[in-house]
N, C-alpha and C positions, 0 to 999 in steps of 0.2 A: 259700467261706464268707462273705466280705465281700459277695458278690453277694446271698446270702440275707438278710443283715443289713440291707442297703439296702432290699430288698424289704419287710421287716417294718417298718422305720422309716417308709417312705413309706406303707404300707398303714395303719399306725396314725395317722400324721399326716393322712392324707386322709379316712379313713372309720372310724377306730377298729377296723380290720381286718374291716370288714362287707362281704362280697361282694355283698350286695344293696342297698347304699348308692346313692343317686342324688341329684343336686343340679341342678336346672333352672337354667341360666345365661341369665337373661333377655336380658341385653345382648348376649350372643353369639348367641342365637336371633334377636334383631332384626337383627343384622349379616348373618347367614346369609340371611334373608329379603330384606333390602334388596339384597344382592348377587346374588340369584337363583341361589345355589349349587345345583347339581344334586343333587337328592333321589332320584334313580332307584334307585341301589343299595339305599338304606334301604327304599324303598317295596317293592322286589322281595323282599327278605329278611323284611320284617315285614308284608307285605300290608296296608298302611295308606294313609291319605289323605296328601296333600302336606303339609298342616299338621301332621299327627302325624309325618310324616317329619322335618320341620324341628325339631319338638319333641325327637325322638329324638337329632338331630344337635347341638341346643343343650343337651344334658343331659350331665353328667359321671356315669360309670357305674362301679360296682363298687368293689373295694377300693382301687384306685389313682385313682379318679375321672378316667378318661380321657374326653374329650369324644367323643360319638358320631361327630361329623364326622371325628375322628381315627381312630376304630376302623374305620370303613368305608373311608375314604380318607385317609391313605395307608397304614395298617397292613394293609388287605386282609382285614378280618374279613367272613366270608361266611356269615352265619346270622342268626337272629332275635336281638334284644337281650335277650330272656328267656333264650335259651340261653347268652348271654354271662354273665349274672348267675348262672346255675346251673353254671358251669365255671371254677372257680378256677384250674385248670391254664392254660386259655386266658387268663385274667386276668394271670396272672403273666408268660406268654409275651409278651402284649400290652404289658405294662409294660416289660419288657427291650427289646423291639423299638422302643418309643417312645423310650426313653432313648438307644438307639443312633442313632435318627433325629434327635433334636434335638441331639445332641452331636457326631455324626459319628464316634464312637469306639466301641470294643469295650466292652460293658456291664461286664464284670468289671474292665476297667481304670478305668472311671468309678467303679464301686462302691468299688474299692480306694482311689482318691484321695479320695473323699468320706468314706469311713469314717475314713481317716487324718486328714482336716481336722476332722472331728467329735471324734476323740480329742484333737487339739491344742487344740480349743476348750474341751473339758471340763477339760484340764489347766490351761489359762489361767484358766478360771472359778474353779478351786480356789485360785489364787494371788491372786485379786482380790476386793474388796468388791463386792457384787452390783450396786450403783449404778455402780461403775467398769467392771464388766463390760458392763452395759447401754450405757454411754457408748462403750465399745470397739466393740460390736456396731453401734451406730447410726452412728459416725462414723470408725472406724479400721480396720474389717474390710477386708482387701485385696480390692479388686474383682477381681483376677486369680484368686482361689481358684476351683477347680472347683465347689465348693459354691454360691458366689454364681452362677455362670453357670447351674448345674443349677437353682436356685430360679427364676431369671428365665425360663428357657426352659420349665420344667415347670409352674410355678405362675402364671406371667406377672406376677409381682410385681417392681416396679421397685426396684432396689437403694437401701436406706436408707429406704424407705417403711415406714409402720406395718404394711402387709400383709406386706412382706418380713421384717421383724423378728418378727412373730408366727409366720410360717411357720418361720423358722429356730429360734425358741425351742421350737416344738412338736417340730421335728426333734430338737433337742437333748435335751429332755425324754424323748421315746420312746427315743432311743438310750441315754441313761443308764439308763433302766428296764430295757433289755434286757441291759445289761452285768452 
């Protein structure tokens, strides 16, 4: 059950649960091209040019906004990107597989830990003034929390940065709305 809850929280946080969402990540696209990352798989399944393949790899796709480069390798997606956008079951499976890949742990275990930590944070928020809670999130949130590691690995946000805090606050908001 908590696995489904985490899926919903991340889908809402990343794309407002839109399976057709996409976001071009220009900096990542440039990095891929500079490193001459192989685009062969993407070209094969999308029948496209080299530049378009790099664009696909440098774009975050679907409900969970997984980068194309991660979908094709290492997640092993073997179809066109359009078919991915039209297949929410595959999007959920890719998300769970990606979580296992970046954490090295079973998805349900990760989901249980993160949902428990979100519950704990919501309880803490109820007992604090909003400014004190913001201060806690910015300066005192234990770095060893599974939630912190998840955000860093999944979103790429560094602990304590405004990007990290914005992502965490969006997760908390969506989780609270689901409860």
